[in-house]
C-alpha positions, -999 to +999 in steps of 0.1 A: -870+039+611-844+014+599-855+018+563-852+057+564-817+054+579-806+030+551-819+055+524-799+084+539-767+063+539-772+053+503-778+089+492-747+101+510-725+074+493-739+083+459-732+120+464-696+112+473-692+091+442-706+118+420-682+144+435-652+122+431-661+115+395-665+152+388-630+159+403-614+135+378-626+153+346-611+185+333-633+215+333-654+219+302-637+240+275-602+237+291-570+235+269-559+201+255-527+185+269-494+198+255-471+177+233-432+182+231-417+190+198-389+164+190-354+178+187-331+166+160-294+172+153-286+182+117-256+189+095-257+210+064-247+189+033-218+205+014-204+195-020-166+189-018-136+175-036-133+140-021-104+115-025-119+082-035-100+054-017-103+016-016-089-007+011-071-037-004-053-067+011-016-071+004+018-084+015+050-066+022+079-076-001+115-065-003+124-039-030+155-061-040+165-096-029+199-111-037+211-146-028+248-147-021+265-176-039+302-183-045+316-181-080+347-202-073+352-232-051+373-234-019+374-234+018+357-205+037+384-189+057+362-163+076+328-147+077+330-109+082+294-099+089+269-102+118+237-120+109+208-096+107+230-065+103+229-039+076+256-042+049+266-020+020+269-030-016+304-044-022+311-050+014+331-083+021+309-111+035+331-142+031+367-149+024+375-181+004+411-194+007+429-176-021+462-196-022+455-217-053+440-188-072+470-166-064+493-193-078+472-193-110+477-156-113+515-159-109+516-187-135+495-167-160+518-137-154+549-157-162+533-171-193+525-136-204+561-125-199+574-154-219+549-147-247+560-110-247+597-120-250+589-143-279+570-115-295+600-091-292+622-117-309+597-123-336+593-086-342+631-081-347+634-111-370+605-100-391+619-064-394+653-078-406+638-102-432+617-074-446+648-055-455+669-085-466+642-098-490+645-065-509+681-073-518+674-110-523+696-118-493+668-141-480+642-160-499+606-148-500+596-180-482+618-171-452+604-136-451+568-150-451+577-174-423+591-146-402+560-125-407+538-155-397+559-161-366+554-125-356+516-128-359+517-160-340+537-143-312+512-115-310+483-140-307+502-158-279+506-125-260+469-118-263+460-153-251+484-150-222+469-117-212+434-132-213+445-160-191+460-136-166+428-116-166+408-148-159+431-158-131+428-124-115+390-125-118+389-159-101+412-146-074+389-116-068+360-140-065+375-155-034+362-123-018+325-129-016+309-094-014+274-081-009+258-076-044+233-050-030+230-029+001+204-040+027+199-063+056+217-097+055+200-128+069+214-158+086+245-176+072+242-211+059+279-219+063+306-212+088+344-209+085+360-242+074+331-252+051+338-262+015+318-243-011+316-248-048+310-224-077+274-216-084+261-241-058+223-244-052+224-234-016+229-196-010+255-186+016+232-158+028+205-135+015+206-097+014+173-078+011+168-041+005+142-029+030+142+008+026+123+017+005+101-014+006+072-026-015+036-036-006+019-058-033-019-056-031-046-072-052-077-057-067-105-074-086-104-068-124-141-058-122-133-030-097-104-018-119-126-017-150-152+004-130-124+028-119-111+033-154-146+039-168-153+065-141-120+082-150-128+081-187-163+095-181-150+124-160-167+112-128-133+110-112-100+126-120-064+113-115-052+116-080-019+132-090+010+132-115+034+116-090+012+086-084-017+079-061-010+081-024-013+050-003-018+045+035-011+013+053-029-006+081-007-031+098-016-066+111-024-053+146-047-027+133-023+002+138-017+029+112+017+030+096+029+066+100+045+071+066+026+075+033+035+054+002+031+059-035+014+036-060+041+026-085+025+003-111-003-020-119+003-055-133-005-059-170-022-092-167-051-107-146-045-138-125-066-165-140-073-182-107-084-153-086-094-128-113-074-101-095-048-076-106-016-069-085-008-033-076+026-023-062+031+005-037+064+018-024+068+029+012+098+045+030+110+022+058+138+040+077+132+022+110+127-013+095+092-016+109+080-033+077+094-068+071+090-090+040+060-114+043+040-092+067+002-089+060-011-054+056-041-036+042-034-007+019-058+023+016-052+033-020-063+068-032-077+059-067-090+093-078-107+126-068-144+132-071-153+168-077-185+183-061-190+150-042-218+146-017-207+125+012-226+119+044-220+100+076-230+064+075-252+066+106-274+091+087-286+064+063-316+044+072-333+016+052-370+015+044-392-016+044-378-027+011-342-023+022-336+008+001-313+035+015-331+067+026-323+098+047-343+124+066-339+161+058-355+191+074-373+215+051-371+253+055-404+252+075-388+227+099-408+197+085-393+163+082-389+149+047-377+114+038-355+111+007-347+080-014-309+079-021-286+063-046-253+054-029-218+049-042-190+035-023-179+041+013-150+065+020-139+059+055-170+066+077-188+083+049-213+072+022-208+087-012-243+098-024-248+099-061-285+110-061-311+121-035-292+149-017-279+183-028-256+209-013-274+230+014-298+202+025-302+199+063-296+162+070-308+147+102-280+129+121-293+128+157-328+118+169-338+096+139-358+073+161-381+101+173-393+114+140-416+106+111-421+122+076-442+155+078-435+161+115-425+195+128-391+194+146-368+217+165-334+219+148-301+217+167-265+213+154-255+177+153-238+166+184-253+193+206-270+181+238-308+182+242-324+214+254-356+218+275-385+206+253-409+231+238-446+225+233-462+224+199-481+256+207-450+275+217-431+262+187-459+275+164-458+309+181-420+312+177-422+302+141 
């Protein structure tokens, strides 16, 4: 009896195990599990005329700089400007005591008047002797002496006039004026100070800040590459009025006004191997100051029919070569090897590997592989409910 009861229990347990095992298997001949078709965001590649720019380091420098120095010596009577203010060309900055120079002018004036009086007398005497010598009333020698005295008197008048002009110039130099218009810096002297002609120390410095220059440096190799591209027709000149330049300030902000490239240095710096380029910027508010560091974005040319794609669309293969994924007309993924040029902002310039009209994968790169069927969405569009491979095949 106990043995028969144990057999029935074992058979019941085995039956339950078989039923549970059968419940875990799909019915024979049922459909396979469905797989979601990956969604990718694409953009359509378009050829365009693209400005080729290069970001270069540089320094702000004043358009004109003039050190103010006295041309005559004397005591500074007064200073007429406020340090840091704007001054106009010819505006009075310092007044040197003019007393001694005024006296020199008066003396030279008197000397001139005396010379002119002597000239008048010599002129009359020469005229008389010219008539008298004709009738033998005076000797030829006396006539020659009178003529020589007249010439001497004329020379004395010319000398006196030159001395008077020099005295007046020196008197005018007691008014130390601004040689150029611009912003004047701090003064190195105060009223009562003694200054000398052409002294080494400048009284003040005036700088023209509007417009203002930004001097940037570019490697000679990059400049040669640019010129060859222009000569080969790969690029064309940015414009007849000069290339446009934008400016990034020290704090990373963008300067709101656009400048113009004025010239390129004619020699290469032997130490750095760089060429200096100069750009001119309007500076009406005085935001740019000499000595500031800045980065200039220089438009060096225009590329016709250029293919440029976002940098995030470029992936590297196992060898580190640049590639991109495109979607074929039958919605298959294809991997393309690329040849890249330079970056233009957030874009890569593609010289080979893509053509106008290609659908470039921008979103969902991590979910795809070459040859895979994908569902195409515009780049930046949010994901939609996934579709199975079977439904995608039916729709296609």
